[in-house]
N, C-alpha and C positions, 0 to 999 in steps of 0.2 A: 855091177859091171867092172871088169878088169880096167885099170888106169892106162893111160896112153904110155907107150915105150920109153923107157928111161932115156934113150937117145933124143926124144922129141920134147923133153922138158922145156926147153928153152925157144921152141918154135912159136912164131906169131900163130894166133887164131884168126882166121879169115873167113868172113860170112860169104856163102857161095849158094847159088839157087839150088833147091832140093834136087833137081833134075839135071843138074850139071853133069857132063861126063866124068867117070872116074879116071883119076891120073893113070892107072894101069890095072891089069887084071889082078884080082886078088887083094886089092887095096881094102883095108878094113873099114867097115862101116858099122857104126854103132846107132843105137837109139835110146833117147832119154824119154821119160814121161814125168811131166810136171802136174802133179794133183794139187789144185789150187782152191782157196776158200778164203771167205771174210768172216770174221766172228767177233762178237763183244767180248773180249778176253778178259776185261776187267770190270765186268758188270757185278760181280760179287767178290771183287779183291778186297782183302781186309787191310785198306789204308785209308785213314780219315782225311788225308790230303788231297784224294783225287776228287775232282769236280764231277757233278752229274753228267757234264758233256763228254768228259773222258770215259767215264764207265758206259755210257750209251754208244761210244764210238765203235765202229767196225775196223778191225785190223786185218790186213793181209797176211796170210800164211801159206806155206807150200810144203807139201809131204816129201821129205828127203830121208836117206839112209845115212846113219853114222856107220861106216865101214868097218871091217875088221882091222885096218891099219889105222884107225882113229880120224880119218879124214870124213869129209861130208860130201855126198855125191846124190845123183838123182837115181831113182830105180831105173834100170836099164840094161841093156846087153848087146851083144854083136848080132848083127843079122846072119842068118843061116842061109846057105845056098837054096834058092829057091822059094824063099819066104819074103814077102814084101816088107816094108818098113812099118805099115801100119799093123800088119798081122804081129811083127815083132813087138811093137808096143803093148798091143792087147796081151801078148804072152808074158811079157816082163812085168807089167803091172800086176798080173796074177800071181806070178812066181815070187816076186819081191816083196810086195805090200799087200798081197790078197785083195786087191782091188779088181773087180768085174767091170770092165768097161768094153764097149764096142767102138769098132772103127769110127763110126758116125759121132761118137762122143769126143773124139780126138782132133783139135785142131793144131795145125802146123804153127809153130812159133818161129823156129829159126833152124838154119843148117849151118853149122860151123866146120871148118877144115884146118887141120895142121898138117905138117910134112908126113904125119904117120898115120892119121885117122880122119874119117869124115863121121861127124855126129849129126842126127837130126833130133830135134826137141819138139815133142807134142805136149799140148795141154789138155788136162780133163778138169774143167771148172766145175765146183760143186755148189758155187753160189755163196748165200750167207748161211752159216751153220751156227748153232749153239756151241759152247765149250764142251758140253757133253757129248754132242754128237762126234766133235773132233776126237774126244777121248775113246769113243766106242770105235772109230776107225783105227786109232792106234791099237786097240785091243784086237781087232780082227786082223791087223797086220802081223801081229805076234804069231798067228799060225800059218804065214805064208811058207811055201815050200823052201824057200832059200833064206828065211829069215835066220839071223845069227851067223849062219855060214858065210853070207855075203854082206850082212849088215842089219842094223835094227832101225825100224822107222821112227821118225820124229818130226814134229811139226816145226818148221823154221819161219820164225818171224821176219817179215820183209818191210815193217814199216821203219821210218827214220824218227826214233822215238828217243825219249831220255836225254834231252839236250845235246842232241848231235851224235848220240850213239846209235844203237840200233843197226839199220842196215849198213852204213858206212863202216862200221866196227866189224860186222861180220864179213865184209869184202875184203878188209885190211888185215884180218886176224890170222891169215896163212893156214885156216883149217878146212878150207874148200880142195877138193881134189882137182887135179890138173885139168884146166880149160873149162872147169864148171862155172867159173865166176861170169863169164861172158854169157853163158846160157841162163844163168840166174838173173843177170842184167836185163835180158830180153823177157823172161817171165814177169819180172817186176814191172817193166815199162808197160806190158800188155795189161797187166792188172790195173795200175794206176789209170790207164787210158779208158778203161770201162768200168771202173769203180762204182760201187752202188752208192746211193745217197746215204750219208752218214759215215762215209769212209774218212779214217783218221788222217788228216793233214791234205785232204784232196777237195779243193773249192768246187762247189757244185752250184 
């Protein structure tokens, strides 16, 4: 998906209801898709200092695109005239990461708006997966119609791990596309709220 216009770089990002009236005719409307999963990423990691508990822990990840400009964003695109936001989400997931999803598998997470664009974020949750399954999804994403031209898929780690690194470092690193940070915060909050048993850093 294209970034927001340059003139909007400093605009505030505001959460709005998904069915709120558009500011004007022709106001651009985008759709993001967050494909999420939990996985024991370090089950077979070659580090003798890791504890058994850490190896067994499930870590949250989200499928994102490393874009042609070097920044990280969600699979997504602008809604075309006559196409609903859910239909757009289904189409973009297939085009950008080769993920076949149905509208019923998508849950609305948040809708944000700046002075120049409104963006709806939907989540497709894959539940608990193995590292091998996550690797297979990446291999499949390489065959997406828009792969490389718009970005290449990567699993992004959302846990606060490594003595205060992890997610805070990702958010502060300046590598996220414009306004993507707010969407990522919302995805992470939803994931932690319904985290499975064994999730890293989540008390159950």
